[in-house]
Every structure is written in structure tokens, then in C-alpha cells.
C-alpha beads as a LAMMPS data file, in Angstrom:
LAMMPS data file: protein, C-alpha beads

274 atoms
273 bonds

1 atom types
1 bond types

-500.0 500.0 xlo xhi
-500.0 500.0 ylo yhi
-500.0 500.0 zlo zhi

Masses

1 110.0

Atoms # bond

1 1 1 0.407 -0.186 0.062
2 1 1 1.036 3.565 -0.949
3 1 1 0.024 6.373 1.731
4 1 1 0.080 9.818 0.047
5 1 1 -0.193 12.797 3.047
6 1 1 -2.488 15.786 1.403
7 1 1 -2.122 19.127 2.760
8 1 1 -2.120 23.058 1.587
9 1 1 0.557 24.964 1.345
10 1 1 -0.820 28.124 -0.563
11 1 1 -4.440 28.138 -0.988
12 1 1 -7.108 25.304 0.382
13 1 1 -9.230 22.975 -0.709
14 1 1 -13.330 21.813 0.191
15 1 1 -13.997 18.288 2.298
16 1 1 -16.538 18.352 -1.097
17 1 1 -12.874 18.586 -3.059
18 1 1 -11.560 15.491 -1.170
19 1 1 -14.622 13.318 -1.042
20 1 1 -14.224 13.343 -5.426
21 1 1 -10.567 13.069 -4.986
22 1 1 -10.696 10.409 -2.823
23 1 1 -13.770 8.641 -5.526
24 1 1 -11.071 8.346 -8.051
25 1 1 -8.876 7.289 -5.849
26 1 1 -10.579 3.754 -4.604
27 1 1 -10.279 3.207 -8.269
28 1 1 -6.949 2.162 -7.809
29 1 1 -6.843 -0.064 -5.068
30 1 1 -2.803 0.310 -3.442
31 1 1 -3.188 3.861 -2.705
32 1 1 -4.439 5.254 0.731
33 1 1 -5.061 9.278 0.752
34 1 1 -4.183 11.086 3.525
35 1 1 -6.478 14.860 4.011
36 1 1 -4.750 17.016 6.868
37 1 1 -7.293 18.473 7.887
38 1 1 -5.502 22.025 7.389
39 1 1 -6.396 21.722 3.545
40 1 1 -9.971 22.632 4.514
41 1 1 -8.721 25.986 6.768
42 1 1 -9.454 29.545 5.159
43 1 1 -7.028 32.492 6.160
44 1 1 -7.942 35.500 4.395
45 1 1 -5.862 34.517 0.714
46 1 1 -4.314 31.229 2.549
47 1 1 -5.059 27.918 3.650
48 1 1 -4.579 28.637 7.319
49 1 1 -2.092 30.862 8.880
50 1 1 1.219 30.468 7.719
51 1 1 2.352 28.712 11.107
52 1 1 -0.837 26.482 10.337
53 1 1 0.455 25.210 6.527
54 1 1 3.632 24.850 7.766
55 1 1 3.057 22.877 10.513
56 1 1 0.990 20.803 8.373
57 1 1 3.761 20.214 5.510
58 1 1 6.398 19.413 8.098
59 1 1 4.475 17.000 10.085
60 1 1 3.413 15.024 6.276
61 1 1 6.677 15.221 5.353
62 1 1 8.089 13.570 8.473
63 1 1 5.604 10.617 9.192
64 1 1 7.810 8.057 8.450
65 1 1 3.981 6.546 7.715
66 1 1 3.631 8.037 4.524
67 1 1 5.632 7.834 0.933
68 1 1 4.458 11.018 -0.507
69 1 1 3.219 14.749 -0.281
70 1 1 1.030 15.982 -2.675
71 1 1 0.440 19.641 -2.851
72 1 1 -3.587 20.332 -2.785
73 1 1 -4.085 23.794 -4.543
74 1 1 -1.583 26.089 -6.148
75 1 1 -2.742 30.223 -6.265
76 1 1 -0.166 31.347 -3.288
77 1 1 1.685 30.926 -0.731
78 1 1 4.059 28.465 -0.522
79 1 1 7.042 30.467 -0.545
80 1 1 6.050 31.925 2.221
81 1 1 7.081 29.194 4.817
82 1 1 9.441 27.398 2.417
83 1 1 12.806 27.499 3.923
84 1 1 11.525 27.425 7.786
85 1 1 9.650 24.151 6.557
86 1 1 12.598 22.433 4.746
87 1 1 14.899 23.342 7.727
88 1 1 12.741 21.338 9.783
89 1 1 12.306 18.432 7.395
90 1 1 14.195 15.031 9.284
91 1 1 14.921 11.666 7.913
92 1 1 12.035 10.777 7.021
93 1 1 11.434 13.161 5.050
94 1 1 13.911 12.041 2.551
95 1 1 12.870 9.385 1.265
96 1 1 9.234 10.627 -0.103
97 1 1 8.025 11.983 -3.374
98 1 1 6.960 15.393 -3.448
99 1 1 4.280 16.446 -5.647
100 1 1 2.409 19.959 -7.078
101 1 1 3.010 22.828 -9.642
102 1 1 2.884 26.294 -9.728
103 1 1 2.813 27.961 -7.020
104 1 1 4.441 24.281 -5.611
105 1 1 7.552 25.025 -8.018
106 1 1 8.975 26.864 -5.214
107 1 1 8.789 23.815 -2.521
108 1 1 9.936 21.750 -5.448
109 1 1 12.383 24.016 -5.938
110 1 1 14.059 24.027 -2.738
111 1 1 13.366 20.509 -2.424
112 1 1 15.648 19.950 -5.515
113 1 1 18.339 22.748 -4.305
114 1 1 18.805 20.368 -0.678
115 1 1 18.434 16.835 -2.054
116 1 1 15.395 16.368 -0.153
117 1 1 12.771 13.839 -1.464
118 1 1 12.042 13.346 -5.155
119 1 1 9.898 16.576 -6.657
120 1 1 7.676 16.116 -9.360
121 1 1 5.720 18.714 -11.153
122 1 1 2.081 16.788 -11.593
123 1 1 -1.446 17.618 -11.312
124 1 1 -2.979 18.494 -8.055
125 1 1 -5.698 17.916 -6.094
126 1 1 -7.521 21.378 -6.775
127 1 1 -7.633 20.211 -10.709
128 1 1 -10.274 18.578 -10.325
129 1 1 -12.132 22.026 -9.785
130 1 1 -11.509 21.981 -13.997
131 1 1 -13.835 20.800 -16.223
132 1 1 -12.332 17.383 -17.135
133 1 1 -10.510 17.557 -14.435
134 1 1 -10.736 14.378 -13.191
135 1 1 -8.714 13.076 -16.455
136 1 1 -5.743 15.132 -14.292
137 1 1 -6.460 13.649 -11.162
138 1 1 -6.527 9.597 -12.417
139 1 1 -2.869 10.484 -14.176
140 1 1 -1.484 11.354 -11.399
141 1 1 -2.701 8.035 -9.089
142 1 1 -2.246 6.226 -12.002
143 1 1 1.446 7.888 -12.284
144 1 1 1.746 6.732 -8.028
145 1 1 0.302 3.434 -8.600
146 1 1 2.887 2.765 -11.464
147 1 1 1.463 4.038 -14.557
148 1 1 4.157 5.762 -16.685
149 1 1 1.980 7.071 -19.342
150 1 1 1.068 9.812 -17.812
151 1 1 4.964 11.356 -18.132
152 1 1 5.793 14.274 -20.361
153 1 1 7.416 13.277 -23.990
154 1 1 10.051 13.375 -24.962
155 1 1 12.296 13.121 -21.552
156 1 1 15.556 12.070 -22.188
157 1 1 19.089 11.544 -20.287
158 1 1 19.194 15.300 -19.597
159 1 1 18.145 15.951 -16.054
160 1 1 14.859 17.949 -16.447
161 1 1 12.697 20.447 -14.065
162 1 1 9.507 21.792 -14.907
163 1 1 8.145 25.221 -13.463
164 1 1 5.630 27.788 -13.595
165 1 1 7.237 31.343 -15.660
166 1 1 6.461 33.217 -12.610
167 1 1 7.426 31.159 -9.844
168 1 1 10.378 30.678 -11.402
169 1 1 11.492 33.687 -12.195
170 1 1 11.024 34.702 -7.795
171 1 1 13.242 31.836 -7.527
172 1 1 16.610 33.138 -9.447
173 1 1 18.508 34.951 -7.132
174 1 1 16.905 33.355 -3.491
175 1 1 17.840 30.393 -1.166
176 1 1 14.824 27.846 -2.938
177 1 1 16.818 28.221 -6.466
178 1 1 18.459 25.180 -7.473
179 1 1 21.568 24.916 -9.713
180 1 1 20.593 24.048 -13.386
181 1 1 23.151 23.522 -14.923
182 1 1 22.761 20.607 -17.903
183 1 1 19.374 20.965 -17.312
184 1 1 16.619 20.727 -19.360
185 1 1 14.006 23.266 -17.912
186 1 1 10.415 23.290 -18.871
187 1 1 8.216 26.108 -18.727
188 1 1 4.091 27.210 -18.377
189 1 1 1.952 30.199 -17.538
190 1 1 -1.706 30.912 -17.012
191 1 1 -3.289 34.713 -16.884
192 1 1 -0.475 37.200 -17.828
193 1 1 -0.296 39.449 -20.765
194 1 1 1.925 39.349 -23.425
195 1 1 4.063 41.909 -22.554
196 1 1 4.815 39.936 -19.183
197 1 1 5.362 37.165 -20.433
198 1 1 8.130 38.672 -22.482
199 1 1 9.011 40.099 -18.830
200 1 1 9.455 36.933 -17.311
201 1 1 11.656 35.243 -20.074
202 1 1 13.755 38.686 -20.085
203 1 1 14.300 37.736 -16.861
204 1 1 14.459 33.949 -15.789
205 1 1 16.727 33.775 -19.483
206 1 1 19.460 35.754 -17.393
207 1 1 19.639 33.360 -14.340
208 1 1 19.285 30.153 -16.540
209 1 1 23.314 29.596 -17.550
210 1 1 24.735 26.470 -18.601
211 1 1 21.249 24.783 -18.949
212 1 1 20.765 22.108 -21.827
213 1 1 17.844 24.003 -23.427
214 1 1 14.290 25.198 -23.068
215 1 1 11.563 24.014 -23.550
216 1 1 7.822 25.988 -23.612
217 1 1 5.154 24.953 -22.332
218 1 1 1.407 26.526 -22.452
219 1 1 0.720 29.730 -22.217
220 1 1 -2.931 30.273 -21.581
221 1 1 -5.730 32.316 -20.509
222 1 1 -3.718 35.220 -21.627
223 1 1 -5.601 38.505 -21.394
224 1 1 -5.984 40.822 -23.994
225 1 1 -3.924 44.117 -23.979
226 1 1 -5.184 46.632 -25.556
227 1 1 -2.462 47.111 -28.065
228 1 1 -1.585 43.731 -29.304
229 1 1 2.313 42.975 -28.097
230 1 1 3.196 42.180 -31.483
231 1 1 5.081 38.514 -30.902
232 1 1 3.801 34.897 -29.825
233 1 1 4.712 33.261 -26.854
234 1 1 6.631 31.443 -29.079
235 1 1 8.747 33.777 -30.749
236 1 1 9.116 36.018 -27.595
237 1 1 11.105 32.100 -25.907
238 1 1 12.825 32.289 -29.198
239 1 1 14.155 35.588 -28.623
240 1 1 15.126 35.141 -24.722
241 1 1 16.936 32.093 -25.757
242 1 1 18.572 33.398 -28.436
243 1 1 19.964 36.385 -26.618
244 1 1 21.254 34.151 -23.812
245 1 1 23.057 31.037 -26.142
246 1 1 20.323 28.611 -24.467
247 1 1 19.006 26.358 -27.231
248 1 1 14.987 26.406 -27.454
249 1 1 13.653 22.640 -27.769
250 1 1 10.081 22.999 -28.869
251 1 1 7.544 22.936 -26.747
252 1 1 6.288 20.193 -23.871
253 1 1 2.466 19.296 -22.799
254 1 1 2.866 20.762 -19.394
255 1 1 0.427 23.803 -18.605
256 1 1 -2.059 25.417 -15.614
257 1 1 -4.869 22.495 -17.480
258 1 1 -6.900 19.130 -17.438
259 1 1 -3.730 18.205 -19.765
260 1 1 -1.104 19.201 -17.592
261 1 1 1.806 15.783 -17.865
262 1 1 4.128 15.149 -15.391
263 1 1 8.164 15.895 -14.997
264 1 1 9.901 14.309 -12.169
265 1 1 12.541 16.580 -11.399
266 1 1 16.029 15.003 -12.751
267 1 1 16.447 12.212 -15.032
268 1 1 13.178 10.589 -15.832
269 1 1 12.120 7.117 -14.164
270 1 1 8.770 5.703 -13.039
271 1 1 7.259 7.012 -9.207
272 1 1 8.269 3.161 -8.186
273 1 1 12.095 3.204 -9.170
274 1 1 13.159 6.965 -8.023

Bonds

1 1 1 2
2 1 2 3
3 1 3 4
4 1 4 5
5 1 5 6
6 1 6 7
7 1 7 8
8 1 8 9
9 1 9 10
10 1 10 11
11 1 11 12
12 1 12 13
13 1 13 14
14 1 14 15
15 1 15 16
16 1 16 17
17 1 17 18
18 1 18 19
19 1 19 20
20 1 20 21
21 1 21 22
22 1 22 23
23 1 23 24
24 1 24 25
25 1 25 26
26 1 26 27
27 1 27 28
28 1 28 29
29 1 29 30
30 1 30 31
31 1 31 32
32 1 32 33
33 1 33 34
34 1 34 35
35 1 35 36
36 1 36 37
37 1 37 38
38 1 38 39
39 1 39 40
40 1 40 41
41 1 41 42
42 1 42 43
43 1 43 44
44 1 44 45
45 1 45 46
46 1 46 47
47 1 47 48
48 1 48 49
49 1 49 50
50 1 50 51
51 1 51 52
52 1 52 53
53 1 53 54
54 1 54 55
55 1 55 56
56 1 56 57
57 1 57 58
58 1 58 59
59 1 59 60
60 1 60 61
61 1 61 62
62 1 62 63
63 1 63 64
64 1 64 65
65 1 65 66
66 1 66 67
67 1 67 68
68 1 68 69
69 1 69 70
70 1 70 71
71 1 71 72
72 1 72 73
73 1 73 74
74 1 74 75
75 1 75 76
76 1 76 77
77 1 77 78
78 1 78 79
79 1 79 80
80 1 80 81
81 1 81 82
82 1 82 83
83 1 83 84
84 1 84 85
85 1 85 86
86 1 86 87
87 1 87 88
88 1 88 89
89 1 89 90
90 1 90 91
91 1 91 92
92 1 92 93
93 1 93 94
94 1 94 95
95 1 95 96
96 1 96 97
97 1 97 98
98 1 98 99
99 1 99 100
100 1 100 101
101 1 101 102
102 1 102 103
103 1 103 104
104 1 104 105
105 1 105 106
106 1 106 107
107 1 107 108
108 1 108 109
109 1 109 110
110 1 110 111
111 1 111 112
112 1 112 113
113 1 113 114
114 1 114 115
115 1 115 116
116 1 116 117
117 1 117 118
118 1 118 119
119 1 119 120
120 1 120 121
121 1 121 122
122 1 122 123
123 1 123 124
124 1 124 125
125 1 125 126
126 1 126 127
127 1 127 128
128 1 128 129
129 1 129 130
130 1 130 131
131 1 131 132
132 1 132 133
133 1 133 134
134 1 134 135
135 1 135 136
136 1 136 137
137 1 137 138
138 1 138 139
139 1 139 140
140 1 140 141
141 1 141 142
142 1 142 143
143 1 143 144
144 1 144 145
145 1 145 146
146 1 146 147
147 1 147 148
148 1 148 149
149 1 149 150
150 1 150 151
151 1 151 152
152 1 152 153
153 1 153 154
154 1 154 155
155 1 155 156
156 1 156 157
157 1 157 158
158 1 158 159
159 1 159 160
160 1 160 161
161 1 161 162
162 1 162 163
163 1 163 164
164 1 164 165
165 1 165 166
166 1 166 167
167 1 167 168
168 1 168 169
169 1 169 170
170 1 170 171
171 1 171 172
172 1 172 173
173 1 173 174
174 1 174 175
175 1 175 176
176 1 176 177
177 1 177 178
178 1 178 179
179 1 179 180
180 1 180 181
181 1 181 182
182 1 182 183
183 1 183 184
184 1 184 185
185 1 185 186
186 1 186 187
187 1 187 188
188 1 188 189
189 1 189 190
190 1 190 191
191 1 191 192
192 1 192 193
193 1 193 194
194 1 194 195
195 1 195 196
196 1 196 197
197 1 197 198
198 1 198 199
199 1 199 200
200 1 200 201
201 1 201 202
202 1 202 203
203 1 203 204
204 1 204 205
205 1 205 206
206 1 206 207
207 1 207 208
208 1 208 209
209 1 209 210
210 1 210 211
211 1 211 212
212 1 212 213
213 1 213 214
214 1 214 215
215 1 215 216
216 1 216 217
217 1 217 218
218 1 218 219
219 1 219 220
220 1 220 221
221 1 221 222
222 1 222 223
223 1 223 224
224 1 224 225
225 1 225 226
226 1 226 227
227 1 227 228
228 1 228 229
229 1 229 230
230 1 230 231
231 1 231 232
232 1 232 233
233 1 233 234
234 1 234 235
235 1 235 236
236 1 236 237
237 1 237 238
238 1 238 239
239 1 239 240
240 1 240 241
241 1 241 242
242 1 242 243
243 1 243 244
244 1 244 245
245 1 245 246
246 1 246 247
247 1 247 248
248 1 248 249
249 1 249 250
250 1 250 251
251 1 251 252
252 1 252 253
253 1 253 254
254 1 254 255
255 1 255 256
256 1 256 257
257 1 257 258
258 1 258 259
259 1 259 260
260 1 260 261
261 1 261 262
262 1 262 263
263 1 263 264
264 1 264 265
265 1 265 266
266 1 266 267
267 1 267 268
268 1 268 269
269 1 269 270
270 1 270 271
271 1 271 272
272 1 272 273
273 1 273 274
């Protein structure tokens, strides 16, 4: 039996969300999900206070009875507790997988930098709220159960990471930013103007010297500006990659949507083989 702890380092989910995810998990007899009560706390924007979110994350990570920690939802907030949480992780945290994306990238990046556990870019229980979100949840549950069909295509001998553009930009220059020399970096974004995407690429590419290349995921729900920017998101990616001599390696199948594929940080491998 693989036991999965679910906590909310950023925004909350509802008991109804948890019940729907648990019903899907019943399709995978080898998995056991445990939703921490903190997932349902509310404190302004967040799933409880910083201290509540910190305590729940540390409790789940340090519990030797769990094999994985799955972040419930993105939004914003993980960065406020990430450094303090990682400093409190003990030996039991070393053997776990940690799954999430978007705002969860602050934790994935910090975990990868400190070589704690096995960070994995993957959809989260909160994604069930999207139309057709059951597919995203089943993809992650299947991966944990040993099915690699949900892995991002094109993962090769290069170590790989995947981030939301905004999250990666905010990680740069902080104690949570991992060294990415020799890595293929996958990026995606949601709800940002084209000019803001350009600005994010301006920033991140200046911090990605020595990477093996960059792949562009989906940039979705782009607001309409009063003046057309005049460059596609792929034009933007190619421009800034060329500016910093970063190989542009084409598109990736990641994004803030139900088709978001799974990207283990480092070398591609199954959940059981990590």
C-alpha cells in the first residue's frame, strides 16, 4: 500500500473536493489518501495561517508512514513557508515524493536544491475543479500506482525540471533556487499578458546559464491588452533563449490545464523506481 499525505501549502480545497478525489483514488486499490485537516482551513487568501500551513507540511513530510506528499492546490503562499519548512524536515522526509506545480514550484525547487526527497511536477487535487479535471487526477494517481503513461514526452538522458514562469522568476536569486546547469528546463504560464511573459523570459533566461535547453509549455488564458504585443509566446521564448545562447528545444505538454503532464525533477523514471 502506498500512502499519500495531502496538505495545502498555499490555498485551501473543500471537503467536497477531497471526497471527489478520494472517490477517484478508490479506482487504484494500492493507494491510500490522507487529507490533512489543514487543507480545509481558511485565513484570508490562504489555507490557514503561515504557521498552520507550515506545521501541516512538516508533519506530513516527517511522518514515516507516508510515501508521498501531494500539495492540494496552488494559488499563492508556499514561498512564505518554504525555507522554514525545509529546515525542519527530518530523515523521514528524505524518502518521499513531493508532487505539485504552479505555486508548489517554490517547494519543488527548494527540495531539489537541498536534495530532499523526489520532487515531481504534477497536477493537484484542486485541478479537479476544472472541466474534465478527473483526467488530471487519474493521471497523477496512475503515476503513483506505477503507470508511466502520464509522463511528459521527450524526457531523455538530460535531467529535467518544470516550473511556472512566474514561480521560476521569483525563485531566481533566492535560497530556494536549485542549480540547473545541464538541465532541460520546461516552463508554462497562465493569466499573464504577452508583455508580462516577455518580461518574465527577460529575467529567467539571465539566470539559466549552462542549461541544456528550454522547452515551452502552454501559456493559457492570456488577457487581451489594449495594444497587441505583436509577438507570439514562442517568438518571445526563442528571442530570449537566443539572447542568452540557450538552446530552444520546442514545445512541452505542460500547463495550467487538465492535460498537464508529469515531470519528475532530475532524470525521468517511474514513481516506483525513483
